[in-house]
C-alpha positions in Angstrom: -7.5 37.8 -23.4 -5.2 38.6 -20.9 -4.7 35.4 -18.7 -3.1 35.9 -15.7 -4.0 32.7 -13.7 -4.4 29.1 -14.7 -6.3 26.4 -12.9 -6.5 22.5 -13.4 -7.3 19.4 -11.5 -3.5 17.5 -11.2 -4.9 14.3 -9.0 -8.1 12.2 -9.5 -8.7 11.8 -5.6 -9.7 14.0 -3.3 -9.5 14.4 0.6 -12.4 12.1 1.5 -9.8 9.6 0.1 -7.1 8.0 2.8 -4.3 8.1 0.4 -4.8 12.3 0.2 -6.2 12.5 3.6 -3.8 10.8 5.7 -0.6 11.9 3.7 -0.2 15.5 2.6 -3.4 16.6 4.6 -2.4 14.9 7.6 1.5 15.9 7.7 0.5 19.7 7.1 -1.4 19.9 10.0 0.7 17.9 12.0 4.0 19.4 11.4 2.9 23.1 11.5 1.6 22.2 14.9 5.0 22.4 16.1 8.0 24.3 15.9 11.1 22.2 14.5 13.3 23.7 11.6 11.2 24.9 8.5 13.9 22.9 6.3 12.1 19.7 8.1 9.0 20.3 7.8 9.5 20.7 4.3 11.5 17.5 3.2 8.3 15.6 5.8 5.4 17.5 2.9 7.6 16.6 -0.2 8.1 13.1 0.9 4.5 13.1 1.7 3.2 14.2 -1.6 5.5 11.9 -3.4 3.8 8.9 -1.5 0.4 10.0 -2.2 1.2 10.0 -5.7 2.2 6.3 -5.7 -0.7 5.9 -3.2 -3.4 7.4 -5.5 -1.9 5.3 -8.5 -2.2 2.0 -6.1 -5.7 2.8 -5.4 -6.9 3.6 -9.0 -5.7 0.1 -9.9 -7.6 -1.4 -7.4 -10.7 0.4 -8.6 -10.0 -0.6 -12.1 -9.5 -4.2 -11.1 -12.4 -4.0 -8.6 -15.0 -2.4 -11.1 -14.5 -5.5 -13.5 -14.1 -8.2 -10.5 -17.7 -7.1 -9.4 -19.0 -7.3 -13.1 -17.7 -10.8 -13.6 -19.2 -12.3 -10.3 -22.5 -10.2 -10.9 -22.5 -12.4 -14.0 -21.8 -15.3 -12.3 -24.1 -14.9 -10.1 -26.9 -14.4 -12.3 -25.9 -17.6 -14.1 -24.6 -16.2 -17.3 -21.6 -19.1 -17.2 -22.2 -20.9 -20.5 -20.2 -24.6 -21.7 -20.5 -24.8 -25.0 -20.4 -28.3 -26.9 -20.2 -29.7 -23.0 -16.5 -28.6 -22.5 -15.6 -25.1 -23.3 -16.4 -22.7 -20.6 -17.0 -19.6 -21.3 -15.8 -17.5 -18.2 -15.7 -13.5 -17.2 -12.3 -11.7 -17.6 -10.5 -8.9 -16.2 -8.8 -7.0 -19.0 -4.8 -6.2 -18.6 -4.4 -8.0 -15.2 -1.3 -9.2 -15.3 -0.1 -5.9 -16.3 -2.4 -3.9 -14.0 -0.7 -6.3 -11.0 2.7 -5.5 -12.1 1.9 -1.7 -11.9 0.5 -2.2 -8.6 3.6 -3.4 -6.9 5.8 -1.0 -8.8 3.7 1.7 -7.3 3.8 -0.1 -4.0 7.5 -0.7 -3.8 7.8 3.1 -4.2 5.7 3.9 -1.5 7.6 1.6 0.9 10.7 3.8 -0.3 9.2 7.2 0.6 8.6 5.5 4.0 12.3 5.1 4.3 12.9 8.3 3.0 11.1 9.9 6.0 14.2 8.9 8.0 16.0 11.7 6.6 14.5 14.6 7.8 13.1 12.8 11.2 16.1 11.2 11.9 19.1 12.3 9.9 19.9 9.2 8.0 17.7 8.7 4.8 16.7 4.8 3.4 14.7 3.6 0.8 12.9 0.4 0.5 15.6 -1.6 2.2 14.1 -2.3 5.7 16.6 -4.3 7.0 19.1 -1.8 6.4 16.6 0.4 8.5 16.3 -2.2 11.2 20.0 -2.5 11.8 20.4 1.0 11.9 17.4 1.9 14.4 19.2 -1.2 16.6 22.7 0.4 16.9 21.1 4.1 17.3 18.3 3.6 19.8 18.7 0.0 21.1 16.7 -3.2 20.8 13.5 -1.8 22.6 12.9 1.0 20.4 9.0 1.2 19.5 9.8 2.0 15.4 12.3 -0.8 15.5 9.8 -3.1 17.2 7.2 -2.5 14.8 9.4 -2.8 11.6 10.5 -6.3 13.3 6.6 -7.2 13.2 6.1 -5.9 9.5 9.4 -7.4 8.3 6.7 -10.5 6.7 4.8 -8.1 4.7 7.4 -5.3 3.8 9.5 -8.1 2.3 6.8 -10.2 0.8 5.5 -6.4 -1.1 9.0 -6.3 -2.5 9.9 -9.6 -3.2 6.6 -10.0 -5.2 7.2 -6.7 -6.9 10.8 -8.2 -7.8 9.8 -11.3 -9.0 7.3 -9.8 -11.2 9.4 -7.5 -13.1 12.9 -9.8 -12.8 11.3 -13.4 -12.5 14.8 -14.8 -14.3 16.9 -13.0 -11.8 14.8 -13.6 -8.7 14.2 -17.1 -9.2 10.8 -16.5 -7.6 7.4 -16.2 -9.4 4.4 -13.9 -9.0 1.5 -16.1 -10.5 -1.2 -14.2 -11.2 -5.0 -15.5 -12.3 -8.1 -14.7 -14.1 -11.3 -15.9 -12.8 -10.6 -19.9 -13.0 -12.7 -22.8 -11.9 -11.7 -24.5 -8.9 -14.5 -27.2 -9.1 -16.3 -29.1 -12.2 -19.2 -30.5 -10.2 -20.6 -28.3 -9.2 -19.1 -25.7 -11.0 -17.1 -23.1 -9.0 -15.5 -20.4 -10.2 -12.6 -18.2 -7.9 -12.5 -14.7 -8.5 -9.2 -13.6 -9.9 -5.9 -14.0 -7.2 -2.3 -14.3 -7.4 0.6 -16.3 -5.4 3.9 -15.7 -4.8 6.8 -18.4 -4.7 5.2 -21.5 -2.9 1.9 -19.4 -1.2 -1.3 -20.6 -1.8 -3.2 -18.2 -4.3 -5.2 -15.6 -2.8 -7.7 -13.0 -4.1 -6.0 -10.1 -5.6 -8.7 -7.2 -4.3 -8.0 -8.5 -0.7 -4.3 -8.7 -0.5 -4.3 -5.1 -2.3 -6.6 -3.6 0.1 -4.1 -5.1 2.8 -0.5 -3.7 1.0 -2.5 -0.4 0.9 -3.7 -0.1 4.1 -0.1 -1.8 5.6 1.9 0.8 3.6 -0.3 3.5 5.0 0.0 2.5 8.3 3.8 2.2 8.6 4.4 5.7 6.8 1.8 7.2 9.7 3.5 5.4 12.3 7.1 6.6 11.0 5.9 10.1 11.1 4.0 10.6 14.0 6.7 8.7 16.1 9.8 10.9 14.4 7.9 14.2 14.9 8.0 13.2 18.6 11.0 12.6 19.0 12.3 16.0 17.5 9.8 18.0 19.7 10.1 16.0 22.6 9.2 19.3 25.2 6.7 20.6 23.8 3.3 21.3 24.9 1.7 19.7 21.6 1.7 16.1 21.1 -0.7 14.0 18.7 -4.1 12.3 19.3 -5.1 9.5 17.1 -8.6 9.8 16.3 -10.9 6.5 16.3 -12.1 5.0 13.3 -15.7 5.8 13.9 -15.2 9.7 14.5 -13.5 10.4 11.8 -14.8 12.6 9.1 -16.1 10.6 5.7 -15.1 13.9 4.0 -11.3 13.9 5.2 -10.7 10.4 7.5 -7.3 12.1 9.1 -5.8 9.4 12.0 -3.7 11.8 13.5 -4.2 15.6 14.4 -2.0 17.8 17.2 -3.5 17.7 20.5 -2.4 19.7 24.0 -0.6 17.7 26.0 -1.9 17.3 29.8 -0.1 19.3 31.9 0.0 18.7 35.6 -0.1 22.1 37.7 2.5 23.9 38.9 3.6 23.8 42.5 
């Protein structure tokens, strides 16, 4: 047997997943439409690949938890919850919930760091997850009306929350703030009401963990795209190509990219 080539699956997700379509696939289509330096293009694609891996990890964790939460809710809705000897409430449970929550936060923070790394090829100044430094630099470099600065100011609360939750989950004694993770739990006894798994950070009220994970994934992915698109357009201000956003309802479910290159509308020459 003389094997010349090998093929093997490397990722569990395909292009129908936003974590894939809206990172590497979308980024490649955008950078190839513009004529800026090839080294910058490759750096953008390398960062996008790393970010895609972290997104896939986040989505896999969310999916694993989602399957168990759905099964638990089904058993609750079917009336399969029992109270033994009038005192012991038998509840469904999500296995490894705390470790899965910590792994999600770890990968979410790494994904945010990847967004910070994008500033290297796009602006010549690389960062990581410390977006307060990004904001300071943007203000000094582009002024207080810079669109990415304004966006990061609006996003500061959720960005710092994700990073804070990850740090608190991994270093609770050092940080001094805790992430509390709760499995299925009773919130009312008469009548019996059972809440789905949730988590809280510091003094925040408990929120459903699946919904919060969905928000984090969407927020980080959107932030990555907005930084990428803005940076590409800054690099190529004279290009006849621009970038257009596809409305959600018009995106191909097999490859739901958000941004595509498009020709600028050019006025007729005099």
